[in-house]
C-alpha positions as CSV (number, residue, x, y, z in Angstrom):
1,M,-3.9,-14.5,43.6
2,R,-6.6,-15.7,41.3
3,R,-8.1,-12.5,41.8
4,L,-5.5,-10.9,40.9
5,M,-4.8,-12.2,38.4
6,L,-8.2,-12.3,37.0
7,I,-8.1,-8.2,37.1
8,G,-4.7,-8.4,34.9
9,L,-6.3,-10.4,32.6
10,G,-9.7,-8.1,32.4
11,L,-7.1,-5.4,32.1
12,A,-5.2,-6.6,29.3
13,V,-8.4,-7.3,27.8
14,M,-9.5,-3.7,27.6
15,F,-6.2,-2.4,26.8
16,S,-5.9,-4.5,23.7
17,A,-9.8,-3.6,23.1
18,S,-9.1,-0.1,23.1
19,L,-6.0,-0.2,21.1
20,S,-8.2,-2.1,18.5
21,L,-11.0,0.2,18.2
22,T,-8.0,3.3,18.0
23,G,-9.2,3.7,13.9
24,C,-7.2,3.8,10.9
25,V,-3.4,3.1,10.8
26,V,-2.4,6.0,8.9
27,V,-0.4,4.9,5.5
28,A,2.3,7.2,3.9
29,P,0.4,8.2,0.3
30,R,2.9,6.8,-2.6
31,P,5.0,8.6,-4.5
32,H,3.8,9.8,-7.6
33,Y,4.4,8.7,-10.7
34,A,4.4,10.5,-14.3
35,A,2.1,8.7,-16.8
36,R,3.6,6.3,-19.5
37,V,1.5,5.3,-22.7
38,W,2.2,2.7,-24.6
39,V,3.3,3.2,-28.1
40,P,2.7,0.7,-30.3
41,A,5.4,-0.5,-33.0
42,Y,5.6,1.2,-36.3
43,Y,8.0,1.8,-39.6
44,A,10.3,5.2,-39.0
45,P,10.1,7.0,-42.0
46,T,13.6,5.6,-43.2
47,G,11.9,2.1,-43.2
48,V,13.6,1.0,-39.9
49,Y,11.0,-1.0,-37.6
50,V,10.7,0.5,-34.3
51,S,9.1,-2.3,-31.7
52,G,6.2,-1.6,-29.1
53,H,7.8,1.2,-25.8
54,W,6.7,2.7,-23.3
55,H,7.2,5.9,-23.5
56,S,6.8,8.4,-20.2
C-alpha cells in the first residue's frame, strides 16, 4: 500500500511539473481603442469658456 501511494504521489508531482513547464499562457489581445487627446480649456470666438475635455 505504501509503495502504491509513493507511485501515485510521484505521478502527481510529475504531472504537475509537466503542466507548469508547458510554456506561456495564451491570452486574447486587448481590444483596440481609438487614440484620445486632451484638449485644454479655451475661450470660443463668441467669448464662451470651453473647459478642457478628452477628444477622440
